[in-house]
N, C-alpha and C positions, 0 to 999 in steps of 0.2 A: 464594562466587562472585559474589553481588550487589555486594559492596564492590569487587571487582576490576572489575566492569562499571560502577562509579561510581554505584551505588544504595545510599546510606548509610542509608536509612530502614529501620526494622523493618517487617515485614509485606510487603505486595506492593510491587513496584517500579512506578514511574510514568514513562511516556514522554510528555512534553508533545506531541510531534508526532503521537502516536497519538490525541489528542483531536480532531484535525481530520480530518473525513471528506471525501475528494475528491468532487466532483460526479459523479453517475452517468454522465454523458456522457464525462467524462474517464476514469473507470474502464473504460468499454467500449472505449477506445482501446488498452488494454493487454490482451494475449492476446485479440484481438477475436473469435476463433472459439470461445472457451470457452462463451459463452452458446448459440451455435448447436449446438455438440456436446452440451451438456447437454440441450437441448430434443430433439435427435435420440435421445439415450440414453433419455430419459423417455418418448418417444412410440413406442418400438420402431422408430425410423427406420433410419438407416444402421448403427447399432451395436447389438450384442447387449447388452441391459440387464444390468448386474452391479453388485454392491455396491462393488467396487474401482474400477470406472470412474466411478461416481457420486461416490465419495469423492475420487478424484483430481481430477475436475473441480470439486468444491466447494473443494478445496485451491487449485487454480489461481485460482478466482474470489476467494478470500480473499487470496491473495498479490498480486493486482493492487493492492489497497488498501495493503498493507504496502510493496510496491515503490514506489508513488508517494510515500508518506510518507517513506520512507528516502531516496529519490532526491534530495530537496531538499537534505539535508545532505551527501550524497555529492557532489552537484554543486558545492557550495561548496568541498569539500576537493580535488576533482579536476576543475576547470572545463574542462580541455583534453582530457578523456577522449573518445575518438571516439563512445562511446555517446550522449553528451549532444548530439551533432549531429543526432540523430534528430528528425524533425518533431514528435513528441509533446512534446518539451521546448521547442518554439517556440510551441506552442498557447496562445492567450489564456487558456483555462481553467487551464492548468498555471501560467501566470505568476501569476494571482490566487491559486491554491491554494498555490503556493510562498511567496508573501508572507504568507499566513495561517499556514503552518507555521513560518516564520521568526519571526513575532511570538510564536507560542505557545512556541517553543523559547527565545527570548530573555527572555520574561516568564512563566515557568511558574507555574501556579496549582495547587498540589498539593491534590487533592480530599479530603484527610483531615487530621485534626489531627496535628501533629508531637508 
């Protein structure tokens, strides 16, 4: 499966774009209510505390980073897609982040010996 996905190295696969972490302010612009809902869940606020609710919101918080990392390359492949007209992709933080991701993608530094 790894070879089909273009990961020809033995062991774990490496995605250079995953080595670039977006700024927290940019992350907070994706699924912006996830942090508030997590806080309400933890404080017994508007939602009944549950393991599944906490797990779902943790997943949403994690996927914000993955979404931003993957969006840079998707945007290059599909620049005219209507989703990329969203104000998030016009933000100055996104522009800087996208440049970092592209640099890491074009010049990968594999963190283990081949």
